[in-house]
N, C-alpha and C positions, 0 to 999 in steps of 0.2 A: 504494500500500500504506500501511496505517496505521502511523505511527511514534509509539508512546506516549511521553508525557512523564512521567517518573518523578521524584518529589520527590527532591532531593539527599540529604535526610536518610535516605530509604528506601534509596537506593543505598549510602550509607555503612553502614547497618545490615546490608544484605544482604552487603556485602563482608566485614564483620567476622564474620558468621555463616559465610560460606564459608571464611574463614581458620580459624575455630574447628573446622569440620568437617574440614578438611584436617589439622589438628594431631591430630585423633583418628583419622586414617586413612581418612576418607571422601573420595571424590573427587566433586565436583559443580561444574559451572560455574554462574555466576550466571544465565545464560540458562535452563539446565535448571531451576534453582530457581524462577525466575519462571514458567516454563511450568507446573510442578507446582502452584504457588500459584493460577494462573489457572484451571487445570483443576479444582481443588478448588472454587473459587468458582463456576464454571459449573455443576458438578454439583449443588452445594448449592442454588443459585438456580433451576436447572431443576426440581429436585424440589419446591421451594417453590412454583413457578409451577404445576406439575401439580396440587398439592394445592389451590391457589387456584382453578384452573379447574374441578376436580371439585366444590368447594364451590359455585361459581357455577352450575354445571350443575344441582346438586341444588336450587338455589333458583329455577330457571327456572319461570315461571308455568304454561306448558303442561304441563311434567312434573308439577307439583303437581296439576293438574286430572286428568291421566291416573292418577296414583297414587290420587287420591280416587275416581275412577270404578272402579278395580280393587278398592278396599276395599269399595265399595258393590255390587260384583258387576254393574256395568253392562257390557254388551258394548262392547268398543272397536272403533271403526271406523277403519280405516287411511286416512290422508289421501293 
């Protein structure tokens, strides 16, 4: 199993944030906070990757040729 190495500074900041949350009445473990942060990161970057994949698909040469053929009303032949 992967054991992440977290920068000591980040651990200290996370600890202070957790303590601050506790003072305001919110209960959160540092592990839960890290899980939430990782989940947000994954969602953001998965969405970014999907957009990149879509843009690359739009630029695919075969698709461009097919679009051009459709615009010129040539019948498409399935491969």
